[in-house]
All heavy atoms as an XYZ file, in Angstrom:
852
protein
N       8.694    -12.570    -25.622
C       8.094    -11.242    -25.714
C       8.992    -10.269    -24.968
O       9.381    -10.494    -23.838
C       6.693    -11.296    -25.109
C       6.056     -9.980    -24.731
S       5.546     -8.788    -25.988
C       4.959     -9.714    -27.335
N       9.284     -9.214    -25.599
C      10.108     -8.165    -25.006
C       9.234     -7.201    -24.213
O       8.106     -6.907    -24.590
C      10.834     -7.397    -26.110
O      11.405     -6.225    -25.588
N       9.763     -6.693    -23.119
C       9.051     -5.674    -22.342
C       9.149     -4.314    -23.007
O       8.487     -3.371    -22.601
C       9.619     -5.596    -20.929
C       9.210     -6.721    -19.998
C       9.894     -6.558    -18.646
C       7.713     -6.766    -19.814
N       9.986     -4.203    -24.041
C      10.150     -2.917    -24.721
C       8.892     -2.481    -25.453
O       8.593     -1.297    -25.536
C      11.318     -2.968    -25.704
C      12.646     -3.177    -24.988
O      12.744     -2.767    -23.809
O      13.541     -3.763    -25.603
N       8.155     -3.434    -26.010
C       6.964     -3.079    -26.773
C       5.843     -4.092    -26.525
O       5.436     -4.809    -27.436
C       7.296     -3.012    -28.261
N       5.345     -4.185    -25.292
C       4.267     -5.148    -25.030
C       2.989     -4.734    -25.764
O       2.710     -3.557    -25.927
C       4.076     -5.062    -23.521
C       4.575     -3.708    -23.151
C       5.676     -3.393    -24.123
N       2.237     -5.722    -26.213
C       1.014     -5.449    -26.956
C      -0.213     -5.434    -26.051
O      -1.127     -4.670    -26.259
C       0.849     -6.477    -28.057
C       1.899     -6.357    -29.144
C       1.618     -7.396    -30.220
C       2.456     -7.309    -31.438
N       3.827     -7.100    -31.397
N      -0.232     -6.306    -25.054
C      -1.392     -6.404    -24.173
C      -0.924     -6.585    -22.729
O       0.252     -6.842    -22.469
C      -2.277     -7.605    -24.541
O      -1.540     -8.807    -24.268
C      -2.696     -7.578    -26.002
N      -1.876     -6.494    -21.833
C      -1.580     -6.757    -20.422
C      -1.057     -8.173    -20.256
O      -0.095     -8.420    -19.533
C      -2.844     -6.532    -19.561
C      -3.225     -5.048    -19.568
C      -2.658     -7.046    -18.151
C      -4.585     -4.759    -18.998
N      -1.675     -9.107    -20.962
C      -1.243    -10.504    -20.898
C       0.204    -10.647    -21.339
O       0.966    -11.409    -20.740
C      -2.163    -11.388    -21.757
O      -3.508    -11.229    -21.301
C      -1.770    -12.844    -21.686
N       0.607     -9.900    -22.367
C       2.002     -9.934    -22.817
C       2.948     -9.492    -21.701
O       4.022    -10.074    -21.514
C       2.204     -9.028    -24.034
C       1.510     -9.528    -25.278
O       1.204    -10.744    -25.344
O       1.254     -8.704    -26.177
N       2.569     -8.457    -20.964
C       3.412     -7.971    -19.859
C       3.523     -9.040    -18.781
O       4.612     -9.318    -18.276
C       2.854     -6.652    -19.269
C       3.638     -6.234    -18.028
C       2.873     -5.548    -20.313
N       2.391     -9.663    -18.434
C       2.414    -10.719    -17.415
C       3.290    -11.886    -17.864
O       4.106    -12.391    -17.098
C       1.006    -11.223    -17.113
C       0.119    -10.224    -16.418
C      -1.247    -10.364    -16.466
C       0.640     -9.145    -15.714
C      -2.083     -9.454    -15.823
C      -0.179     -8.237    -15.072
C      -1.541     -8.391    -15.123
N       3.139    -12.306    -19.110
C       3.922    -13.427    -19.625
C       5.415    -13.083    -19.677
O       6.257    -13.926    -19.360
C       3.428    -13.844    -21.005
C       2.094    -14.542    -20.952
C       1.529    -14.847    -22.328
O       1.971    -14.300    -23.340
N       0.530    -15.722    -22.371
N       5.745    -11.857    -20.052
C       7.147    -11.444    -20.101
C       7.784    -11.449    -18.715
O       8.995    -11.579    -18.585
C       7.264    -10.056    -20.728
N       6.949    -11.332    -17.687
C       7.440    -11.350    -16.310
C       7.202    -12.693    -15.631
O       7.292    -12.801    -14.409
C       6.770    -10.227    -15.507
C       7.370     -8.895    -15.845
O       8.430     -8.553    -15.351
N       6.710     -8.140    -16.721
N       6.899    -13.713    -16.423
C       6.679    -15.070    -15.938
C       5.589    -15.155    -14.860
O       5.700    -15.899    -13.882
C       7.978    -15.701    -15.404
C       9.013    -15.999    -16.461
C       9.829    -14.776    -16.846
O      10.256    -14.014    -16.003
N      10.043    -14.590    -18.139
N       4.517    -14.385    -15.024
C       3.374    -14.456    -14.109
C       2.275    -15.280    -14.780
O       1.658    -14.835    -15.742
C       2.848    -13.067    -13.773
C       3.791    -12.164    -12.980
C       3.161    -10.799    -12.763
C       4.147    -12.798    -11.648
N       2.018    -16.490    -14.282
C       0.998    -17.332    -14.905
C      -0.413    -16.807    -14.640
O      -0.646    -16.015    -13.720
C       1.208    -18.693    -14.232
C       1.881    -18.394    -12.947
C       2.690    -17.137    -13.156
N      -1.340    -17.266    -15.429
C      -2.741    -16.847    -15.299
C      -3.284    -17.132    -13.903
O      -4.048    -16.331    -13.355
C      -3.612    -17.548    -16.336
O      -3.240    -17.159    -17.622
N      -2.916    -18.258    -13.324
C      -3.399    -18.601    -11.980
C      -2.972    -17.546    -10.964
O      -3.721    -17.215    -10.039
C      -2.887    -19.973    -11.561
N      -1.791    -16.994    -11.135
C      -1.298    -15.965    -10.226
C      -2.141    -14.697    -10.355
O      -2.594    -14.131     -9.358
C       0.176    -15.660    -10.533
C       0.819    -14.718     -9.560
C       1.425    -15.201     -8.414
C       0.818    -13.353     -9.782
C       2.020    -14.343     -7.506
C       1.407    -12.486     -8.891
C       2.010    -12.979     -7.744
N      -2.379    -14.263    -11.584
C      -3.136    -13.028    -11.770
C      -4.596    -13.207    -11.356
O      -5.198    -12.287    -10.803
C      -3.036    -12.506    -13.221
O      -3.428    -13.530    -14.124
C      -1.623    -12.079    -13.539
N      -5.163    -14.374    -11.574
C      -6.543    -14.631    -11.121
C      -6.627    -14.595     -9.598
O      -7.583    -14.047     -9.041
C      -7.034    -15.973    -11.650
S      -7.339    -15.983    -13.426
N      -5.633    -15.154     -8.935
C      -5.615    -15.129     -7.469
C      -5.433    -13.705     -6.964
O      -6.060    -13.298     -5.982
C      -4.506    -16.058     -6.924
O      -4.709    -17.368     -7.447
C      -4.509    -16.106     -5.408
N      -4.602    -12.932     -7.637
C      -4.422    -11.529     -7.256
C      -5.733    -10.758     -7.379
O      -6.093     -9.977     -6.497
C      -3.332    -10.867     -8.094
C      -3.147     -9.362     -7.890
C      -2.851     -9.028     -6.436
C      -2.063     -8.847     -8.806
N      -6.465    -10.968     -8.469
C      -7.753    -10.300     -8.638
C      -8.722    -10.681     -7.525
O      -9.454     -9.843     -7.004
C      -8.351    -10.622    -10.008
C      -7.606    -10.026    -11.200
C      -8.189    -10.549    -12.503
C      -7.655     -8.509    -11.163
N      -8.714    -11.946     -7.147
C      -9.565    -12.410     -6.030
C      -9.154    -11.704     -4.739
O     -10.011    -11.274     -3.962
C      -9.450    -13.931     -5.897
C     -10.156    -14.521     -4.744
C     -11.645    -14.605     -4.970
C     -12.266    -15.280     -3.767
N     -13.574    -15.735     -3.932
N      -7.856    -11.545     -4.508
C      -7.373    -10.848     -3.315
C      -7.840     -9.394     -3.300
O      -8.219     -8.864     -2.246
C      -5.850    -10.908     -3.224
S      -5.202    -12.528     -2.801
N      -7.829     -8.757     -4.455
C      -8.288     -7.370     -4.528
C      -9.774     -7.269     -4.190
O     -10.200     -6.366     -3.470
C      -7.990     -6.783     -5.913
C      -6.507     -6.577     -6.135
C      -6.187     -6.143     -7.550
O      -6.798     -6.580     -8.510
N      -5.207     -5.266     -7.672
N     -10.554     -8.200     -4.688
C     -11.987     -8.219     -4.364
C     -12.196     -8.453     -2.873
O     -13.029     -7.802     -2.242
C     -12.698     -9.318     -5.161
C     -12.794     -9.052     -6.634
C     -13.403    -10.208     -7.400
O     -13.342    -11.367     -6.924
O     -13.958     -9.963     -8.478
N     -11.460     -9.405     -2.318
C     -11.575     -9.703     -0.885
C     -11.188     -8.500     -0.037
O     -11.858     -8.181      0.946
C     -10.698    -10.906     -0.521
C     -11.217    -12.269     -0.947
C     -10.106    -13.311     -0.869
C     -12.414    -12.675     -0.093
N     -10.104     -7.828     -0.410
C      -9.650     -6.658      0.350
C     -10.737     -5.589      0.379
O     -11.022     -5.002      1.433
C      -8.356     -6.107     -0.240
N     -11.347     -5.338     -0.754
C     -12.417     -4.348     -0.808
C     -13.603     -4.783      0.046
O     -14.142     -3.996      0.833
C     -12.850     -4.114     -2.255
C     -14.023     -3.147     -2.448
C     -13.695     -1.770     -1.874
C     -14.372     -3.041     -3.918
N     -14.009     -6.042     -0.071
C     -15.148     -6.541      0.702
C     -14.880     -6.461      2.205
O     -15.749     -6.042      2.973
C     -15.472     -7.979      0.286
N     -13.691     -6.839      2.631
C     -13.346     -6.773      4.059
C     -13.368     -5.321      4.529
O     -13.928     -5.005      5.585
C     -11.972     -7.430      4.341
C     -11.513     -7.150      5.765
C     -12.045     -8.933      4.086
N     -12.781     -4.421      3.762
C     -12.799     -3.001      4.132
C     -14.226     -2.472      4.245
O     -14.535     -1.696      5.153
C     -12.003     -2.159      3.129
C     -10.531     -2.134      3.446
O     -10.125     -2.122      4.592
N      -9.715     -2.140      2.408
N     -15.099     -2.880      3.343
C     -16.475     -2.403      3.360
C     -17.255     -2.921      4.567
O     -18.224     -2.293      4.992
C     -17.194     -2.775      2.061
C     -16.693     -2.033      0.821
C     -17.343     -2.600     -0.438
C     -16.947     -0.535      0.936
N     -16.834     -4.051      5.134
C     -17.478     -4.575      6.352
C     -17.106     -3.733      7.573
O     -17.772     -3.775      8.583
C     -17.089     -6.036      6.593
C     -17.621     -6.987      5.566
C     -19.105     -7.272      5.719
O     -19.856     -6.480      6.263
N     -19.523     -8.415      5.215
N     -16.000     -3.010      7.500
C     -15.540     -2.059      8.516
C     -15.146     -2.667      9.868
O     -14.991     -1.959     10.837
C     -16.566     -0.948      8.712
C     -16.684     -0.038      7.515
C     -17.750      1.011      7.691
N     -17.754      2.035      6.672
C     -18.039      1.886      5.399
N     -18.275      0.697      4.921
N     -18.053      2.897      4.564
N     -14.970     -3.982      9.929
C     -14.465     -4.586     11.158
C     -12.939     -4.661     11.119
O     -12.287     -4.525     12.142
C     -15.048     -5.980     11.368
C     -14.595     -6.603     12.684
C     -15.261     -7.929     12.974
O     -16.244     -8.304     12.329
N     -14.737     -8.653     13.937
N     -12.397     -4.883      9.933
C     -10.953     -4.938      9.727
C     -10.558     -3.919      8.663
O     -11.328     -3.645      7.755
C     -10.509     -6.338      9.267
C     -10.754     -7.406     10.301
C     -11.878     -8.209     10.251
C      -9.854     -7.590     11.341
C     -12.109     -9.184     11.201
C     -10.073     -8.565     12.303
C     -11.202     -9.358     12.235
O     -11.422    -10.310     13.182
N      -9.359     -3.410      8.796
C      -8.785     -2.542      7.771
C      -7.790     -3.373      6.967
O      -7.038     -4.169      7.529
C      -8.082     -1.358      8.417
N      -7.800     -3.181      5.654
C      -6.897     -3.914      4.767
C      -6.175     -2.924      3.868
O      -6.801     -2.052      3.270
C      -7.665     -4.922      3.876
C      -6.705     -5.646      2.923
C      -8.440     -5.914      4.713
N      -4.869     -3.078      3.804
C      -4.052     -2.337      2.856
C      -3.411     -3.381      1.943
O      -2.620     -4.208      2.405
C      -2.973     -1.528      3.578
C      -1.937     -0.835      2.697
C      -2.598      0.240      1.850
C      -0.845     -0.234      3.549
N      -3.797     -3.385      0.673
C      -3.243     -4.324     -0.302
C      -2.552     -3.504     -1.369
O      -3.180     -2.719     -2.074
C      -4.351     -5.185     -0.919
C      -3.892     -6.249     -1.906
C      -3.071     -7.336     -1.212
C      -5.087     -6.872     -2.617
N      -1.243     -3.671     -1.475
C      -0.434     -2.900     -2.426
C       0.168     -3.809     -3.475
O       0.654     -4.885     -3.161
C       0.761     -2.263     -1.713
C       0.522     -1.039     -0.941
C       1.854     -0.507     -0.436
O       2.425     -1.110      0.490
O       2.316      0.504     -0.990
N       0.175     -3.350     -4.701
C       0.967     -4.000     -5.745
C       2.008     -2.980     -6.192
O       1.676     -1.838     -6.497
C       0.095     -4.436     -6.940
O      -0.613     -3.320     -7.447
C      -0.883     -5.517     -6.545
N       3.262     -3.392     -6.161
C       4.364     -2.522     -6.542
C       5.210     -3.225     -7.592
O       4.938     -4.373     -7.957
C       5.257     -2.173     -5.328
O       6.013     -3.337     -4.966
C       4.437     -1.703     -4.134
N       6.250     -2.568     -8.037
C       7.141     -3.189     -9.017
C       7.927     -4.359     -8.421
O       8.477     -5.173     -9.148
C       8.098     -2.164     -9.645
C       9.155     -1.636     -8.713
C       8.719     -0.394     -7.939
O       7.546     -0.185     -7.667
N       9.676      0.443     -7.592
N       7.943     -4.480     -7.095
C       8.699     -5.548     -6.435
C       7.831     -6.711     -5.984
O       8.310     -7.823     -5.851
C       9.458     -5.000     -5.235
C      10.403     -3.916     -5.593
N      11.527     -4.129     -6.361
C      10.382     -2.593     -5.330
C      12.160     -2.986     -6.541
N      11.484     -2.034     -5.929
N       6.567     -6.437     -5.704
C       5.718     -7.508     -5.216
C       4.369     -7.009     -4.741
O       3.971     -5.880     -5.003
N       3.704     -7.883     -4.015
C       2.382     -7.611     -3.456
C       2.525     -7.639     -1.944
O       3.116     -8.572     -1.387
C       1.372     -8.669     -3.932
C       1.290     -8.628     -5.455
C       0.004     -8.469     -3.288
C       0.755     -9.873     -6.076
N       1.964     -6.628     -1.311
C       2.102     -6.491      0.135
C       0.717     -6.275      0.733
O      -0.065     -5.462      0.233
C       3.033     -5.327      0.472
C       4.354     -5.455     -0.233
C       4.581     -4.799     -1.428
C       5.341     -6.269      0.270
C       5.778     -4.940     -2.107
C       6.551     -6.424     -0.394
C       6.769     -5.750     -1.588
N       0.421     -7.005      1.792
C      -0.890     -6.922      2.427
C      -0.701     -6.728      3.920
O       0.083     -7.440      4.552
C      -1.682     -8.206      2.154
S      -3.329     -8.213      2.879
N      -1.421     -5.769      4.455
C      -1.432     -5.537      5.895
C      -2.877     -5.447      6.342
O      -3.711     -4.858      5.655
C      -0.698     -4.241      6.238
C       0.771     -4.296      5.874
C       1.532     -3.078      6.363
O       1.222     -2.592      7.465
O       2.412     -2.633      5.634
N      -3.170     -6.056      7.489
C      -4.520     -5.997      8.036
C      -4.438     -5.722      9.536
O      -3.446     -6.048     10.185
C      -5.285     -7.319      7.823
O      -4.653     -8.371      8.552
C      -5.349     -7.691      6.350
N      -5.508     -5.118     10.068
C      -5.631     -4.881     11.504
C      -7.085     -4.604     11.814
O      -7.888     -4.351     10.917
C      -4.719     -3.737     11.954
C      -5.004     -2.417     11.289
C      -5.848     -1.435     11.726
C      -4.464     -1.957     10.046
N      -5.862     -0.390     10.836
C      -5.016     -0.682      9.794
C      -3.567     -2.482      9.119
C      -4.708      0.068      8.666
C      -3.272     -1.733      7.986
C      -3.826     -0.487      7.779
N      -7.421     -4.673     13.116
C      -8.783     -4.350     13.532
C      -9.037     -2.874     13.240
O      -8.238     -2.017     13.609
C      -8.975     -4.661     15.004
C      -8.914     -6.144     15.304
C      -8.975     -6.449     16.788
O      -9.043     -5.505     17.612
O      -8.941     -7.639     17.126
N     -10.150     -2.585     12.612
C     -10.418     -1.238     12.109
C     -10.519     -0.181     13.209
O     -10.207      0.982     12.969
C     -11.687     -1.241     11.266
N     -10.923     -0.566     14.412
C     -11.055      0.431     15.467
C      -9.701      0.825     16.059
O      -9.625      1.734     16.874
C     -12.015     -0.036     16.572
C     -11.495     -1.174     17.420
C     -11.865     -2.550     16.886
O     -12.150     -2.715     15.697
N     -11.844     -3.547     17.747
N      -8.645      0.176     15.628
C      -7.288      0.482     16.088
C      -6.460      0.999     14.915
O      -6.932      1.068     13.795
C      -6.621     -0.766     16.676
C      -7.374     -1.351     17.817
N      -7.453     -0.763     19.056
C      -8.114     -2.486     17.895
C      -8.197     -1.500     19.856
N      -8.616     -2.558     19.177
N      -5.193      1.319     15.180
C      -4.314      1.698     14.078
C      -3.422      0.519     13.705
O      -3.475     -0.532     14.333
C      -3.494      2.957     14.421
C      -2.572      2.753     15.599
O      -2.072      1.652     15.822
N      -2.347      3.804     16.360
N      -2.602      0.715     12.705
C      -1.784     -0.381     12.167
C      -0.718     -0.872     13.142
O      -0.133     -1.920     12.921
C      -1.139      0.042     10.855
N      -0.458     -0.155     14.215
C       0.525     -0.602     15.194
C      -0.088     -1.523     16.251
O       0.601     -2.003     17.137
C       1.191      0.603     15.891
C       2.215      1.312     15.026
C       1.569      2.149     13.938
O       0.587      2.835     14.169
N       2.109      2.082     12.730
N      -1.388     -1.776     16.178
C      -2.090     -2.608     17.154
C      -1.619     -4.056     17.051
O      -1.138     -4.504     16.010
C      -3.604     -2.510     16.914
C      -4.416     -3.189     17.948
N      -4.991     -4.419     17.740
C      -4.749     -2.815     19.206
C      -5.650     -4.774     18.827
N      -5.529     -3.819     19.726
N      -1.798     -4.805     18.134
C      -1.393     -6.200     18.193
C      -2.120     -7.047     17.135
O      -1.623     -8.098     16.728
C      -1.603     -6.771     19.618
C      -3.089     -6.880     19.950
C      -0.907     -8.091     19.794
N      -3.260     -6.601     16.652
C      -4.005     -7.351     15.635
C      -3.371     -7.233     14.242
O      -3.804     -7.906     13.312
C      -5.455     -6.854     15.574
O      -5.511     -5.501     15.137
N      -2.360     -6.398     14.099
C      -1.721     -6.160     12.806
C      -1.059     -7.427     12.275
O      -0.347     -8.119     12.981
C      -0.668     -5.049     12.942
C       0.023     -4.739     11.666
N       1.243     -5.274     11.344
C      -0.342     -3.962     10.621
C       1.620     -4.828     10.166
N       0.671     -4.032      9.701
N      -1.334     -7.729     11.009
C      -0.683     -8.853     10.327
C      -0.144     -8.333      9.005
O      -0.736     -7.465      8.369
C      -1.680     -9.974     10.073
C      -2.331    -10.526     11.324
C      -2.331    -12.013     11.303
C      -3.050    -12.645     12.465
N      -2.716    -12.246     13.771
N       0.987     -8.886      8.598
C       1.642     -8.424      7.377
C       2.050     -9.628      6.525
O       2.563    -10.621      7.050
C       2.872     -7.605      7.760
O       3.510     -7.114      6.622
N       1.820     -9.515      5.215
C       2.167    -10.568      4.257
C       2.928     -9.955      3.091
O       2.595     -8.859      2.644
C       0.897    -11.239      3.710
C       0.076    -11.944      4.744
C      -0.843    -11.247      5.509
C       0.226    -13.305      4.955
C      -1.610    -11.882      6.471
C      -0.540    -13.959      5.915
C      -1.464    -13.241      6.669
N       3.924    -10.684      2.587
C       4.729    -10.223      1.454
C       4.775    -11.297      0.377
O       4.940    -12.477      0.685
C       6.168     -9.922      1.887
C       6.220     -8.881      2.965
O       5.545     -7.872      2.894
N       7.017     -9.133      3.994
N       4.686    -10.888     -0.860
C       4.789    -11.785     -2.007
C       5.683    -11.097     -3.036
O       5.323    -10.046     -3.558
C       3.393    -12.042     -2.579
S       3.405    -12.913     -4.145
N       6.850    -11.673     -3.304
C       7.811    -11.046     -4.203
C       7.828    -11.748     -5.565
O       7.953    -12.961     -5.636
C       9.218    -11.065     -3.591
C       9.318    -10.260     -2.342
C       9.234    -10.868     -1.094
C       9.472     -8.877     -2.402
C       9.302    -10.112      0.062
C       9.550     -8.116     -1.246
C       9.463     -8.736     -0.009
N       7.697    -10.953     -6.627
C       7.732    -11.508     -7.986
C       9.076    -12.174     -8.285
O       9.145    -13.116     -9.053
C       7.530    -10.414     -9.045
C       6.328     -9.535     -8.836
C       6.464     -8.155     -8.788
C       5.057    -10.072     -8.709
C       5.362     -7.335     -8.623
C       3.952     -9.261     -8.531
C       4.115     -7.893     -8.490
O       3.028     -7.087     -8.321
N      10.131    -11.676     -7.671
C      11.474    -12.200     -7.931
C      11.685    -13.594     -7.329
O      12.732    -14.191     -7.533
C      12.536    -11.243     -7.389
O      12.378    -11.094     -5.990
N      10.711    -14.088     -6.613
C      10.789    -15.430     -6.021
C       9.659    -16.305     -6.570
O       8.717    -16.636     -5.847
C      10.696    -15.336     -4.502
C      11.807    -14.537     -3.890
C      11.683    -14.501     -2.394
N      12.620    -13.562     -1.834
C      12.468    -12.975     -0.671
N      11.414    -13.237      0.076
N      13.373    -12.134     -0.223
N       9.755    -16.671     -7.848
C       8.658    -17.421     -8.460
C       8.377    -18.760     -7.778
O       7.258    -19.258     -7.841
C       9.095    -17.608     -9.914
C      10.553    -17.360     -9.929
C      10.857    -16.451     -8.773
N       9.369    -19.332     -7.097
C       9.167    -20.612     -6.425
C       8.266    -20.481     -5.199
O       7.643    -21.456     -4.784
C      10.513    -21.242     -6.044
C      11.397    -20.303     -5.235
O      11.372    -19.079     -5.500
O      12.107    -20.780     -4.337
N       8.154    -19.282     -4.613
C       7.315    -19.088     -3.427
C       6.203    -18.059     -3.635
O       5.346    -17.905     -2.770
C       8.165    -18.640     -2.226
O       8.799    -17.395     -2.545
C       9.213    -19.677     -1.865
N       6.206    -17.372     -4.764
C       5.251    -16.277     -4.979
C       3.798    -16.755     -4.932
O       2.961    -16.120     -4.284
C       5.540    -15.574     -6.304
N       3.485    -17.847     -5.585
C       2.103    -18.323     -5.598
C       1.669    -18.743     -4.203
O       0.548    -18.445     -3.777
C       1.944    -19.471     -6.594
C       0.521    -19.868     -6.845
S      -0.394    -18.515     -7.650
C      -2.039    -19.153     -7.562
N       2.541    -19.410     -3.488
C       2.225    -19.833     -2.117
C       1.976    -18.600     -1.246
O       1.017    -18.566     -0.457
C       3.365    -20.681     -1.557
C       3.121    -21.235     -0.193
N       2.427    -20.583      0.792
C       3.473    -22.405      0.377
C       2.376    -21.303      1.891
N       3.006    -22.417      1.660
N       2.804    -17.586     -1.382
C       2.649    -16.356     -0.587
C       1.347    -15.644     -0.943
O       0.637    -15.134     -0.061
C       3.841    -15.433     -0.814
N       1.009    -15.609     -2.231
C      -0.233    -14.965     -2.649
C      -1.439    -15.744     -2.135
O      -2.439    -15.145     -1.706
C      -0.284    -14.828     -4.173
C      -1.450    -14.024     -4.727
C      -1.441    -12.586     -4.181
C      -1.395    -14.001     -6.241
N      -1.359    -17.054     -2.141
C      -2.452    -17.879     -1.607
C      -2.623    -17.653     -0.107
O      -3.748    -17.685      0.405
C      -2.209    -19.356     -1.907
S      -2.506    -19.766     -3.649
N      -1.522    -17.407      0.605
C      -1.617    -17.105      2.039
C      -2.371    -15.791      2.260
O      -3.177    -15.674      3.183
C      -0.224    -17.035      2.660
N      -2.135    -14.818      1.400
C      -2.874    -13.550      1.471
C      -4.356    -13.818      1.210
O      -5.228    -13.355      1.948
C      -2.313    -12.519      0.461
C      -0.900    -12.093      0.864
C      -3.239    -11.319      0.353
C      -0.171    -11.262     -0.185
N      -4.643    -14.586      0.173
C      -6.018    -14.925     -0.178
C      -6.723    -15.625      0.991
O      -7.846    -15.269      1.347
C      -6.026    -15.810     -1.422
C      -7.420    -16.166     -1.874
O      -8.190    -15.308     -2.287
N      -7.746    -17.440     -1.776
N      -6.057    -16.605      1.593
C      -6.645    -17.342      2.715
C      -6.917    -16.428      3.906
O      -7.971    -16.515      4.545
C      -5.727    -18.488      3.149
C      -5.617    -19.583      2.105
O      -6.441    -19.612      1.154
O      -4.684    -20.405      2.227
N      -5.964    -15.549      4.210
C      -6.126    -14.626      5.338
C      -7.302    -13.672      5.097
O      -8.139    -13.470      5.990
C      -4.828    -13.839      5.556
C      -4.922    -12.826      6.641
N      -5.078    -13.176      7.974
C      -4.907    -11.475      6.607
C      -5.152    -12.069      8.703
N      -5.041    -11.026      7.894
N      -7.389    -13.115      3.906
C      -8.482    -12.191      3.602
C      -9.833    -12.902      3.596
O     -10.843    -12.329      4.037
C      -8.236    -11.477      2.274
C      -7.032    -10.531      2.250
C      -6.808     -9.977      0.858
C      -7.199     -9.413      3.270
N      -9.865    -14.136      3.123
C     -11.099    -14.923      3.148
C     -11.549    -15.139      4.594
O     -12.734    -14.984      4.914
C     -10.899    -16.273      2.437
O     -10.559    -16.031      1.068
C     -12.149    -17.135      2.498
N     -10.607    -15.468      5.465
C     -10.916    -15.663      6.887
C     -11.479    -14.370      7.486
O     -12.484    -14.401      8.207
C      -9.657    -16.092      7.631
C      -9.843    -16.289      9.105
C      -8.541    -16.680      9.791
C      -8.749    -16.660     11.287
N      -7.525    -16.404     12.011
N     -10.854    -13.234      7.191
C     -11.341    -11.961      7.725
C     -12.735    -11.627      7.201
O     -13.569    -11.095      7.948
C     -10.373    -10.824      7.384
C      -9.001    -10.870      8.036
C      -8.195     -9.632      7.648
C      -9.100    -11.006      9.546
N     -12.990    -11.933      5.942
C     -14.312    -11.665      5.384
C     -15.375    -12.460      6.134
O     -16.421    -11.930      6.494
C     -14.352    -11.989      3.891
C     -15.691    -11.711      3.208
C     -16.037    -10.220      3.251
C     -15.662    -12.212      1.782
N     -15.086    -13.735      6.405
C     -16.048    -14.564      7.133
C     -16.223    -14.083      8.575
O     -17.343    -14.048      9.085
C     -15.631    -16.033      7.085
C     -15.740    -16.629      5.725
N     -16.921    -16.763      5.034
C     -14.787    -17.109      4.897
C     -16.709    -17.305      3.858
N     -15.416    -17.524      3.744
N     -15.130    -13.694      9.208
C     -15.208    -13.192     10.585
C     -15.990    -11.885     10.667
O     -16.687    -11.638     11.646
C     -13.802    -12.978     11.155
C     -13.081    -14.248     11.501
C     -11.675    -13.983     12.030
O     -11.314    -12.818     12.277
O     -10.939    -14.968     12.191
N     -15.871    -11.055      9.660
C     -16.522     -9.745      9.709
C     -17.964     -9.787      9.226
O     -18.684     -8.788      9.329
C     -15.726     -8.729      8.888
O     -15.714     -9.071      7.515
N     -18.393    -10.929      8.717
C     -19.747    -11.030      8.181
C     -20.798    -10.999      9.282
O     -21.934    -10.628      9.048
C     -19.891    -12.295      7.342
N     -20.418    -11.387     10.499
C     -21.389    -11.400     11.591
C     -22.283    -12.616     11.506
O     -22.150    -13.454     10.620
N     -23.234    -12.694     12.419
C     -24.130    -13.865     12.419
C     -25.100    -13.829     11.243
O     -25.394    -12.762     10.713
C     -24.885    -13.720     13.747
C     -24.822    -12.260     14.067
C     -23.516    -11.771     13.489
N     -25.557    -14.982     10.863
C     -26.561    -15.068      9.804
C     -27.847    -14.394     10.295
O     -28.090    -14.334     11.498
C     -26.827    -16.541      9.456
N     -28.679    -13.877      9.395
C     -29.890    -13.167      9.804
C     -30.769    -13.967     10.766
O     -31.319    -13.419     11.702
C     -30.617    -12.905      8.475
C     -29.528    -12.883      7.455
C     -28.486    -13.856      7.955
N     -30.907    -15.283     10.575
C     -31.723    -16.095     11.466
C     -31.125    -16.147     12.876
O     -31.828    -16.118     13.871
C     -31.861    -17.497     10.909
N     -29.783    -16.203     12.962
C     -29.109    -16.218     14.264
C     -29.251    -14.905     14.969
O     -29.393    -14.824     16.181
C     -27.630    -16.558     14.093
C     -27.379    -17.968     13.577
C     -25.906    -18.206     13.258
O     -25.096    -17.270     13.398
O     -25.580    -19.321     12.843
N     -29.203    -13.799     14.243
C     -29.285    -12.471     14.827
C     -30.673    -12.210     15.417
O     -30.821    -11.477     16.386
C     -28.966    -11.400     13.779
N     -31.707    -12.848     14.849
C     -33.083    -12.644     15.317
C     -33.355    -13.377     16.621
O     -34.296    -13.058     17.328
C     -34.053    -13.081     14.248
N     -32.558    -14.363     16.958
C     -32.805    -15.163     18.168
C     -32.370    -14.458     19.431
O     -31.532    -13.733     19.591
C     -32.086    -16.506     18.072
C     -32.665    -17.355     16.976
C     -31.907    -18.676     16.826
O     -30.888    -18.893     17.463
N     -32.409    -19.541     15.978
């Protein structure tokens, strides 16, 4: 498939050698980033660019220069490590979501 005249989004992904598992994981990361941001304990910046996917997180009450700042990079040009890097972003965001969830309602009542 040529990038000159792609027919669908899937065609563009396939032309760039991005497997379905990669795009599904990326969608999960986007959902996680939004959920973590909505909890307001951590700030998440998740960017997709023409070069790759970049994720930065920090404690929301501080700025991005705080010691809590973490940064992850996933480059499309490195297909041998791209999925592993994206999974690291997914794992980190999942951890932040659980940390920001707070105690379960029964625990909070005690």
